[in-house]
N, C-alpha and C positions, 0 to 999 in steps of 0.2 A: 574337459576344461576349455581347451582352445582347439577350434576346428577351422581350417582354412581350405577353401576349395576354389580352384580355377582362378587364382589371383593373377591379375595382369596390371602392369604399370609401364608406361613409356614416358620418356622425357624427350619430346620431339621425335626424332628418328631413332633414338636410343631405346631399345627394349630392355627395361630393368628386370621385370618379372614377366615370365612367359607361361602362364598357366600353372602356378604353384599350388600343390596340395600338401597340407601338413596337419597332423593331429598331435596334440600334446595332452597327456593325461594329467589329472590333478596330482600335484606333488612331484611330478617328474622333472628331472634336470636334463635338458636337451641342449647340446652344443651344435651350432651351425658354423661350418667351415667352408672355405672356398676362396678363389683368387679375388683380388681387388676388382670391383666392378661387376661381380657375379650376381648381385642383387640381394645379398644377405641382409645388409643394413636397411635397404628399402623395405624388405619383407617385414622386419620387426617394427619399423616406423609406421607401417600401415595398420598394425594391430591397435595402436591407440590414436590413429588418425593424425599423426604428425605429418604423414604423407597420405594423400588420398589416392586409393587405387582406381584404375579405370574400369575394371570388371572384377567379378568374383564375389565370394561370400566369406565373411569372418564372423564366427560365432564364439563368444566368450561366456562360459557358464550358460550356454543355451540361448543367449540373446544376440541378436544381430548388431554387431558394432557399427555397421555402415548405415543403419537406420537411425542412429542416435543423433540428436540435435540439442543445441543450447545447454541447459543445466544437466541433462542426461549425459551428454558427452563429457562435461566437466566432472561429473561423478565417476564416469568410467576412468578418466585419467587419474583420479585420486586412488582408484583401485588397481591401477597398473603402474608399478614402479618402473622407472626408466633411468638407466645409468648411461650417460652420453660419453662419446669419445672426448669431447672438450668438456671441461668441468662445469661451465655455465653458472658459476656462482655470482652472487650480487656483491660487488666490491664494497659498497658502503655499509653492508650489513655484517655483523659478527658471524662467526661459525654457527653459533646456536640459533641466531635469527635466520640464517639461511636454511637451516634444517627445519625450523618451525614455520617457515613462510607459508607453505600451502595449507598447513593446519589452521593457521590464523585466517588465511584467505577464505577457508571453508567455514569459518564461524566458530571455531573451537575456542573455549575459554583460555585466556593467556597462561594462567598458571598450569593448566593441564597440558597445554602445548609445550611449555618450557620443560615440564617433567618428562614428557615423552621424548622431547629432543635430547635431553641429557642422558636418558637411558639408552637411546640408540647411538649416541656419540660414544658412550662407554663400550657398546658392543663392537664398534669399529676402532677402539683404542684411542679415541680423541677427546675424551671428556676434559682433559686439562687444557685444551685449546679453545674452549667454547667462547671466550671473550676476544679472541684474536680476529683480525680481518683476513680475508683470503690471501692477500699479497704477503702476509707474514708466514705463510705455510709453504712447504715443499709441494712439488707436483703430486707426489704420492699421497700426501696428506689432503690436498685439495680433492683428489679423486675419492678418497675415503669419506670426505664430507658429502660429496655427490652421492655416494652409496647410502650414507646415513639419511640424506634427504629423501631418497627413493624408498627406504625402509620404514620411515617414520609414520607413514599412513597405513601401515600393516596391509600391504597390497596382497591381492589374491594371486597375482602373477608378477614376476620380475623379469624385465627385458634389459639385457646388457649389450650395448653396441660397441664392441671392441674397447672395453674400458681401460686397457693398457696402451692403446695405440699412440697416445700423445705424451707418454712418459719416457723419460730417460731410462735406458735399459737397467741401470742400477736401482731404479725405483719400482720396476715392474714387480719384483718379488713380493714387496710388502702389500701391494694391492691384491695380487693373486692369493696370498696367504689369507687375507681377510675374506676374499670371495670363497675360498675353499672352506673356511670355517663356517661361513653362512650357509653354504650348500649342505654341510653336515648337520647343522643345528636348527636351521629354520624350516618350518613345515610349509614352504612356499614353492609353488611351481616356478621354474626358472628356464628361460630361453637365453642362451649366451652366445653371442657372436664373437669369435676370437680366432687368432692364428696360433695360439699357444698350445702346441700339440701335447706336451707332457701334462699340462694342466687339464686338458680335455680328457685324457686317459684316466686321470685321478678322479674327476668329479662327474663326468657325464654318465647317464644311464643309456643315452642314445646319441650318436653323432650323425648329423645330417650334412651331406656334402652338396654344395650347389655349384653350378657352372652355367654361365650364359642365361641367367634368369630362370633356371630350372633346378629342381631337386634331382640329382643324378644317382645318388646312393644314400642309404641310411641303414643303421644297425647298431648293435652293441659295440662299444669301443674296440675291444680285443678282436672281435669278428671282422670289422671293417679294415683294421690295420694289418691283421694277419693274413686276410684273404680279400684284398681290395678288388672290386670288380670294375670300378670306373677309373679313368685316367687321373682325375683329380685326387681320388683316394690314394692312388699309387704314388703320386707326387708328394703328398703329405707323409706317406709311409717312409719315403726317402729322407725326409727331415728328421724322422724319429730315429733312424738307424745311423745318422751321422755321428 
């Protein structure tokens, strides 16, 4: 499904990615963990070219992501759901219009776009809010709209960039609950960047630890937490036993 080889990215003198290799199978749920600044968000932003890598290869479904231009790149982005740290909702649009936005932009019939938008809002528990504006919602609700917006295109892969990072701690649970339900029920490949250790243990088929722009350890959740081999995995294990 997703194959990344030798990926490198620098921002001036800061090396964000230092030769990352990662393969994700179709239908697999992979959680990426590591300290702030280790390159995990940069890595998933490279997958749909929100960030342009300096070197390396990214294959999605066997096609080279880095060779895509223009309409082909836009088609890729419609097939890659992305949930941001910040909600990035359009304030003048209703909840439903925010969710429909990329469908309409891609030329879908309005009635079909509305129906798909309503169905996916129901999936994240927000159908009753469809006529509200973003400022009328809680942070947790806004992030769930962001999740619905990513899901509505029926993406072949979902990328999650620390989706609870901008939320008040009391709102984190409602978003994690929605995410966990989607992992269980959606037949979609998922790559999730998060610091939520207990959540990762529940949903991940594989956990990837990053440090200083490199993958330093990966494996099944119980395996990497019960017998961590890297310093980063050992630090996360301490969070688990507190």
